[in-house]
C-alpha positions in Angstrom: 0.0 0.0 0.0 1.3 3.4 -0.9 2.1 5.8 2.0 0.2 8.6 0.2 -2.9 6.6 0.2 -2.5 6.0 4.0 -2.2 9.7 4.5 -5.3 10.4 2.5 -7.3 7.8 4.5 -5.9 9.4 7.7 -7.1 12.8 6.5 -10.5 11.4 5.9 -10.8 10.0 9.4 -9.6 13.3 10.9 -12.1 15.2 8.8 -14.8 13.0 10.1 -13.6 13.5 13.7 -13.6 17.3 13.2 -17.2 17.1 11.9 -18.2 15.0 14.8 -16.8 17.4 17.3 -18.2 20.5 15.5 -21.8 19.1 15.6 -23.9 20.4 18.5 -26.4 18.5 20.6 -30.1 19.3 20.2 -30.4 20.0 23.9 -27.8 22.8 24.0 -27.0 24.3 20.6 -24.1 26.4 22.0 -20.5 25.6 21.2 -17.9 26.0 23.8 -14.4 27.4 23.3 -12.6 24.0 23.8 -15.1 22.4 21.3 -14.3 25.0 18.6 -10.6 24.8 19.3 -10.5 21.0 19.1 -12.5 21.0 15.9 -10.2 23.6 14.3 -7.1 21.6 15.3 -8.6 18.4 13.8 -9.6 20.2 10.6 -6.0 21.6 10.2 -4.6 18.1 10.8 -7.0 16.6 8.3 -6.0 19.2 5.6 -2.3 18.7 6.2 -2.6 14.9 6.1 -4.7 15.1 2.9 -2.4 17.6 1.2 0.7 15.5 2.1 -1.1 12.4 0.8 -1.8 14.1 -2.5 1.7 15.3 -2.8 3.1 11.8 -2.1 0.9 10.4 -4.8 2.0 13.0 -7.4 
C-alpha cells in the first residue's frame, strides 16, 4: 500500500472527527471554546494529512 494513500485515509478520518466534534447537541446548541478549538485543530490536521497524501501520490 502506498504511503500517500494511507495519509489520504488518515485525513478522511480526521475530517470525520472534526465534523463529529463540530456538531452540536439538540439540547444545548451552543458551542464552547474548547469544542471549537479541538474542531479547528482536527480540521487543520486533516487538511495537512490530505495535502501530504496528494503530494506523495503525485
